TORLUM-237373 format. One record per residue (C-alpha): z negated, x, y negated; residue number from 1. Coordinates in Angstrom, 2 decimals. Layout:
<atoms>
+---------+---------+---------+-----+
|      zz |      xx |      yy |   n |
+---------+---------+---------+-----+
|       Z |       X |       Y | NUM |
...
+---------+---------+---------+-----+
</atoms>
This chain:
<atoms>
+---------+---------+---------+-----+
|      zz |      xx |      yy |   n |
+---------+---------+---------+-----+
|   18.18 |   -6.54 |   10.58 |   1 |
|   16.92 |   -3.31 |    9.00 |   2 |
|   16.15 |   -3.21 |    5.24 |   3 |
|   19.02 |   -2.07 |    3.11 |   4 |
|   16.60 |   -0.22 |    0.59 |   5 |
|   12.97 |    0.66 |    0.49 |   6 |
|   10.34 |    0.96 |   -2.31 |   7 |
|    7.34 |    3.09 |   -1.63 |   8 |
|    4.61 |    1.33 |   -3.68 |   9 |
|    1.56 |    3.39 |   -4.58 |  10 |
|   -1.69 |    2.22 |   -6.21 |  11 |
|   -3.69 |    4.70 |   -8.01 |  12 |
|   -6.68 |    4.98 |  -10.57 |  13 |
|   -7.83 |    8.26 |  -12.03 |  14 |
|   -7.66 |   10.70 |   -9.00 |  15 |
|   -4.87 |   12.82 |   -9.54 |  16 |
|   -6.08 |   15.50 |   -6.93 |  17 |
|   -5.69 |   12.90 |   -4.31 |  18 |
|   -2.32 |   11.46 |   -5.72 |  19 |
|   -0.84 |   14.98 |   -5.74 |  20 |
|   -1.45 |   15.26 |   -1.93 |  21 |
|    0.05 |   11.74 |   -1.40 |  22 |
|    3.19 |   12.59 |   -3.44 |  23 |
|    3.42 |   16.06 |   -1.37 |  24 |
|    3.40 |   13.96 |    1.67 |  25 |
|    6.30 |   11.71 |    0.23 |  26 |
|    8.29 |   15.03 |    0.00 |  27 |
|    7.71 |   15.65 |    3.69 |  28 |
|    8.97 |   12.37 |    4.96 |  29 |
|   11.48 |   12.23 |    7.81 |  30 |
|   13.06 |    9.31 |    5.96 |  31 |
|   12.60 |    9.33 |    2.31 |  32 |
|   12.01 |    5.95 |    0.43 |  33 |
|   14.87 |    5.03 |   -2.01 |  34 |
|   12.48 |    4.93 |   -4.73 |  35 |
|    8.74 |    5.45 |   -5.40 |  36 |
|    6.81 |    3.06 |   -7.80 |  37 |
|    3.27 |    3.90 |   -8.97 |  38 |
|    1.06 |    1.04 |   -9.87 |  39 |
|   -1.45 |    2.67 |  -12.26 |  40 |
|   -4.58 |    0.69 |  -12.99 |  41 |
|   -5.38 |    2.64 |  -16.35 |  42 |
|   -5.55 |    6.32 |  -15.29 |  43 |
|   -5.77 |    9.09 |  -17.95 |  44 |
|   -3.54 |   11.92 |  -19.17 |  45 |
|   -3.96 |   14.20 |  -16.08 |  46 |
|   -2.51 |   11.47 |  -13.77 |  47 |
|    0.38 |   10.84 |  -16.12 |  48 |
|    1.13 |   14.59 |  -16.35 |  49 |
|    1.07 |   14.92 |  -12.59 |  50 |
|    3.61 |   11.98 |  -12.20 |  51 |
|    5.77 |   13.37 |  -14.87 |  52 |
|    5.77 |   16.69 |  -12.76 |  53 |
|    6.74 |   14.90 |   -9.57 |  54 |
|    9.44 |   12.84 |  -11.15 |  55 |
|   11.23 |   16.23 |  -11.67 |  56 |
|   10.61 |   17.16 |   -8.07 |  57 |
|   11.26 |   14.05 |   -5.97 |  58 |
|   14.88 |   13.56 |   -4.83 |  59 |
|   14.45 |    9.74 |   -5.57 |  60 |
|   13.45 |    7.83 |   -8.67 |  61 |
|    9.82 |    7.82 |   -9.54 |  62 |
|    8.74 |    4.83 |  -11.72 |  63 |
|    5.20 |    4.94 |  -13.35 |  64 |
|    3.89 |    1.57 |  -14.13 |  65 |
|    0.85 |    1.86 |  -16.22 |  66 |
|   -1.65 |   -0.67 |  -17.52 |  67 |
|   -4.74 |   -0.23 |  -19.92 |  68 |
|   -7.95 |    0.54 |  -18.16 |  69 |
|   -9.98 |   -2.80 |  -18.31 |  70 |
|  -11.87 |   -2.64 |  -15.16 |  71 |
|  -10.70 |   -3.05 |  -11.65 |  72 |
|   -7.43 |   -4.98 |  -12.03 |  73 |
|   -5.44 |   -3.91 |   -8.94 |  74 |
|   -3.70 |   -7.23 |   -8.38 |  75 |
|   -2.24 |   -7.00 |  -11.94 |  76 |
|   -1.09 |   -3.44 |  -11.46 |  77 |
|    0.58 |   -4.31 |   -8.14 |  78 |
|    2.37 |   -7.26 |   -9.61 |  79 |
|    3.70 |   -5.27 |  -12.56 |  80 |
|    4.85 |   -2.57 |  -10.19 |  81 |
|    6.46 |   -5.14 |   -7.76 |  82 |
|    8.40 |   -6.42 |  -10.81 |  83 |
|    9.83 |   -3.06 |  -11.33 |  84 |
|   10.53 |   -2.35 |   -7.81 |  85 |
|   14.44 |   -2.55 |   -6.59 |  86 |
|   13.95 |   -2.05 |   -2.92 |  87 |
|   14.54 |   -4.96 |   -0.48 |  88 |
|   11.62 |   -3.87 |    1.50 |  89 |
|    8.29 |   -2.65 |    0.04 |  90 |
|    6.05 |   -0.05 |    1.81 |  91 |
|    2.63 |   -0.14 |    0.14 |  92 |
|   -0.22 |    2.52 |    0.33 |  93 |
|   -3.23 |    3.64 |   -1.94 |  94 |
|   -3.17 |    6.78 |   -4.04 |  95 |
|   -5.82 |    8.27 |   -1.60 |  96 |
|   -3.67 |    8.16 |    1.50 |  97 |
|   -1.74 |   10.98 |    2.83 |  98 |
|    1.28 |    9.91 |    4.84 |  99 |
|    2.18 |   11.00 |    8.36 | 100 |
|    5.59 |   12.59 |    8.39 | 101 |
|    7.23 |    9.51 |    9.91 | 102 |
|    5.32 |    7.02 |    8.09 | 103 |
|    8.20 |    5.48 |    6.01 | 104 |
|   10.46 |    5.64 |    9.05 | 105 |
|    8.04 |    3.96 |   11.15 | 106 |
|    7.63 |    1.05 |    8.73 | 107 |
|   11.43 |    0.66 |    8.44 | 108 |
|   12.08 |    0.90 |   12.03 | 109 |
|    9.61 |   -1.85 |   12.86 | 110 |
|   10.63 |   -4.25 |    9.90 | 111 |
|   12.01 |   -7.56 |   11.00 | 112 |
|   12.65 |  -10.76 |    8.86 | 113 |
|    9.90 |  -13.16 |    9.00 | 114 |
|    7.35 |  -10.65 |    9.62 | 115 |
|    4.96 |   -8.19 |    7.50 | 116 |
|    3.38 |   -4.86 |    8.97 | 117 |
|    0.07 |   -3.28 |    8.85 | 118 |
|   -0.75 |    0.30 |   10.04 | 119 |
|   -3.62 |    2.51 |   11.02 | 120 |
|   -5.85 |    4.45 |    8.70 | 121 |
|   -7.35 |    7.79 |    9.97 | 122 |
|  -10.43 |    9.00 |    7.92 | 123 |
|  -10.66 |   12.46 |    6.42 | 124 |
|  -14.39 |   13.28 |    6.08 | 125 |
|  -16.28 |   14.40 |    3.09 | 126 |
|  -16.86 |   17.75 |    4.56 | 127 |
|  -13.20 |   18.35 |    4.60 | 128 |
|  -12.31 |   17.61 |    1.05 | 129 |
|  -13.08 |   21.16 |   -0.50 | 130 |
|  -10.54 |   22.83 |    1.79 | 131 |
|   -8.21 |   19.77 |    1.60 | 132 |
|   -7.65 |   20.22 |   -2.20 | 133 |
|   -7.78 |   23.90 |   -2.26 | 134 |
|   -5.18 |   24.34 |    0.36 | 135 |
|   -3.17 |   21.14 |   -0.52 | 136 |
|   -3.19 |   20.04 |    3.22 | 137 |
|   -0.78 |   17.22 |    3.98 | 138 |
|   -0.15 |   17.86 |    7.67 | 139 |
|   -2.67 |   16.19 |   10.21 | 140 |
|   -2.70 |   15.22 |   13.76 | 141 |
|   -5.11 |   14.01 |   16.37 | 142 |
|   -6.69 |   17.45 |   16.63 | 143 |
|   -6.98 |   18.29 |   13.06 | 144 |
|  -10.31 |   19.36 |   11.80 | 145 |
|  -12.46 |   17.15 |    9.55 | 146 |
|  -11.16 |   13.75 |   10.62 | 147 |
|  -12.61 |   10.71 |   12.38 | 148 |
|  -10.97 |    7.90 |   14.33 | 149 |
|   -8.79 |   10.46 |   16.12 | 150 |
|   -7.20 |    8.07 |   18.36 | 151 |
|   -5.46 |    6.55 |   15.33 | 152 |
|   -3.73 |    9.77 |   14.58 | 153 |
|   -1.79 |    9.62 |   17.76 | 154 |
|    1.95 |    9.16 |   17.05 | 155 |
|    3.60 |    7.48 |   20.05 | 156 |
|    5.93 |    4.51 |   18.82 | 157 |
|    6.92 |    3.64 |   22.36 | 158 |
|    3.37 |    2.83 |   23.16 | 159 |
|    2.98 |    0.73 |   19.97 | 160 |
|    5.76 |   -1.63 |   20.96 | 161 |
|    3.35 |   -3.73 |   23.04 | 162 |
|    1.73 |   -4.97 |   19.84 | 163 |
|    3.79 |   -8.10 |   18.87 | 164 |
|    3.84 |  -10.22 |   15.74 | 165 |
|    0.99 |  -12.80 |   15.44 | 166 |
|    0.67 |  -16.00 |   13.45 | 167 |
|   -3.06 |  -15.25 |   13.14 | 168 |
|   -4.27 |  -13.06 |   10.18 | 169 |
|   -6.20 |   -9.94 |   11.47 | 170 |
|   -9.10 |   -9.65 |    9.29 | 171 |
|  -10.57 |   -6.61 |   11.04 | 172 |
|   -7.48 |   -4.52 |   11.18 | 173 |
|   -5.39 |   -5.45 |    8.18 | 174 |
|   -5.64 |   -3.01 |    5.19 | 175 |
|   -3.67 |   -3.04 |    2.04 | 176 |
|   -3.67 |    0.66 |    1.84 | 177 |
|   -1.08 |    0.66 |    4.78 | 178 |
|    1.22 |   -2.40 |    4.89 | 179 |
|    4.84 |   -3.29 |    4.29 | 180 |
|    6.64 |   -6.63 |    3.60 | 181 |
|    9.92 |   -7.92 |    2.34 | 182 |
|   10.03 |   -8.17 |   -1.51 | 183 |
|   11.47 |  -11.60 |   -1.29 | 184 |
|    8.50 |  -12.81 |    0.62 | 185 |
|    6.20 |  -11.36 |   -2.15 | 186 |
|    8.27 |  -13.27 |   -4.75 | 187 |
|    7.86 |  -16.42 |   -2.73 | 188 |
|    4.07 |  -16.37 |   -2.70 | 189 |
|    4.03 |  -15.19 |   -6.26 | 190 |
|    2.75 |  -11.63 |   -5.51 | 191 |
|   -0.89 |  -10.76 |   -5.93 | 192 |
|   -3.68 |  -13.21 |   -7.28 | 193 |
|   -4.93 |  -12.08 |  -10.47 | 194 |
|   -8.00 |  -14.10 |  -10.27 | 195 |
|   -9.21 |  -11.15 |   -8.40 | 196 |
|  -11.02 |   -8.72 |  -10.63 | 197 |
|  -13.35 |   -6.03 |   -9.52 | 198 |
|  -13.37 |   -4.90 |   -6.00 | 199 |
|  -12.24 |   -7.56 |   -3.69 | 200 |
|   -9.80 |   -9.15 |   -1.19 | 201 |
|   -6.65 |   -9.23 |   -3.12 | 202 |
|   -4.77 |   -7.58 |   -0.33 | 203 |
|   -5.91 |   -9.77 |    2.48 | 204 |
|   -5.44 |  -13.01 |    0.38 | 205 |
|   -1.92 |  -12.02 |   -0.34 | 206 |
|   -1.44 |  -11.60 |    3.58 | 207 |
|   -3.04 |  -15.05 |    4.19 | 208 |
|   -0.52 |  -16.60 |    1.86 | 209 |
|    2.43 |  -14.87 |    3.63 | 210 |
|    0.94 |  -16.46 |    6.79 | 211 |
|    0.88 |  -19.84 |    4.91 | 212 |
|    4.58 |  -19.78 |    4.36 | 213 |
|    5.31 |  -19.16 |    8.09 | 214 |
|    5.40 |  -15.28 |    8.10 | 215 |
|    3.88 |  -13.40 |   11.17 | 216 |
|    1.80 |  -10.23 |   11.00 | 217 |
|    2.34 |   -7.19 |   13.22 | 218 |
|    0.00 |   -4.24 |   13.74 | 219 |
|    1.63 |   -0.95 |   13.78 | 220 |
|   -0.28 |    1.15 |   16.24 | 221 |
|    0.51 |    4.59 |   17.16 | 222 |
|    2.90 |    4.64 |   14.34 | 223 |
|    2.82 |    4.02 |   10.43 | 224 |
|   -0.13 |    6.34 |   10.08 | 225 |
|   -2.09 |    7.22 |    7.05 | 226 |
|   -4.96 |    9.66 |    6.46 | 227 |
|   -7.40 |    8.24 |    3.98 | 228 |
|   -9.38 |   10.74 |    1.88 | 229 |
|  -13.04 |   10.21 |    1.70 | 230 |
|  -14.55 |    8.89 |   -1.44 | 231 |
|  -17.87 |    7.28 |   -2.47 | 232 |
|  -17.99 |    3.35 |   -1.92 | 233 |
|  -16.71 |    1.15 |   -4.69 | 234 |
|  -18.86 |   -1.30 |   -6.58 | 235 |
|  -18.66 |   -4.44 |   -4.43 | 236 |
|  -20.71 |   -6.77 |   -6.83 | 237 |
|  -17.55 |   -9.13 |   -7.08 | 238 |
|  -17.38 |   -9.57 |   -3.46 | 239 |
|  -18.86 |  -13.17 |   -3.31 | 240 |
|  -16.26 |  -14.44 |   -5.88 | 241 |
|  -13.56 |  -12.66 |   -3.91 | 242 |
|  -14.72 |  -14.37 |   -0.81 | 243 |
|  -14.51 |  -17.83 |   -2.42 | 244 |
|  -11.02 |  -17.20 |   -3.49 | 245 |
|   -9.93 |  -15.96 |   -0.12 | 246 |
|  -11.52 |  -18.77 |    1.58 | 247 |
|  -10.20 |  -21.52 |   -0.49 | 248 |
|   -6.56 |  -19.84 |    0.03 | 249 |
|   -7.16 |  -19.84 |    3.84 | 250 |
|   -8.75 |  -23.47 |    4.16 | 251 |
|   -6.21 |  -25.12 |    1.59 | 252 |
|   -3.16 |  -23.37 |    3.11 | 253 |
|   -2.20 |  -22.12 |   -0.37 | 254 |
|    1.21 |  -20.53 |   -0.56 | 255 |
|    1.36 |  -19.44 |   -4.20 | 256 |
|   -1.19 |  -18.14 |   -6.60 | 257 |
|   -1.11 |  -19.55 |  -10.05 | 258 |
|   -1.54 |  -16.16 |  -11.99 | 259 |
|    0.85 |  -13.88 |  -10.23 | 260 |
|    4.05 |  -11.88 |  -10.18 | 261 |
|    6.28 |  -14.42 |  -11.86 | 262 |
|    4.79 |  -13.77 |  -15.31 | 263 |
|    6.31 |  -10.23 |  -15.19 | 264 |
|    9.74 |  -10.77 |  -13.47 | 265 |
|   11.54 |  -11.91 |  -16.60 | 266 |
|   10.36 |   -8.91 |  -18.55 | 267 |
|   11.18 |   -6.43 |  -15.91 | 268 |
|   14.30 |   -4.39 |  -15.32 | 269 |
|   17.29 |   -6.19 |  -13.81 | 270 |
|   16.40 |   -5.04 |  -10.53 | 271 |
|   13.31 |   -7.38 |  -10.75 | 272 |
|   15.58 |  -10.50 |  -10.39 | 273 |
+---------+---------+---------+-----+
</atoms>
C-alpha cells in the first residue's frame, strides 16, 4: 500500500544559506511532497524571511513551526511540527541536507506498512562550501567534485532492493537526517522524547521505540540519497545523558515516551487528529 499523502519534514536552526539549497532541491524533486513542514528550533529573522519567500515559490503548502531558542531542543521542534503535519507518511531530513532529485519518490516507492526507512548520506566537504553557496548548487552525483563517500551517491534502486526490512535496529547506519515513517506509527510511540536536550540520540531512540512496537527498519541503499553540507561538530557534552535514555528505552522495551507528541496534538490544526 503506497501512502496517500506525504509530508516532507525539515528540521533547521539558524543556517538560512543551507536551508535555501535544501528548499531549492525540493523544487527539483521528480515527485513533490504534498506539503513541507519546517521544524525550527529558534532561528532568527533571516530564516523566517527565507521561508516566507519560499512559501510563495513552492507549489505545495509550506508550514513554518517555530519555537523560542532555548538551547538545542530538536525533539520538541519535531513534535510540534509533526502535530501540524497532515501527510499520512512523513519523510524527514535536516536543514543541511540537499536532496537527490528522486529522494521523495524513492522513499514513497519503498514505503510499506509496518516498516520505517533510512537512507544514505553523502558528505559535501568543507573545501566545497564557498562555491556551493555562491553557485547555489543542488545537483550532485557520484562524480561531483567536493564530495566524499562517493559510492553512496550512486542512484540504482534495482540494486537496492536486496536490502530487506529487519527487526534489528541499525545503530551504525540509521540517521535521523534521512528517514521516513508512517505518521500513525509516530503517534503510537508518542513522537520524539523531549527528555533529550542538547545534542543527543533523539532520532535513534525514536526508531528503537518503533522497533519496540513491532515495526521493522529497512535501509535505502542506492536510493533515497541526501548530500550533507559540512559544518563544525556540535557540542556533545550531553551525550552521556542521551546514552542513558537510549539504553533504558532499549533494555526496558519502552514503547512510548512520557513527554512527547501528544501534548501538542489537541492544540494543532484539525489535520493533527
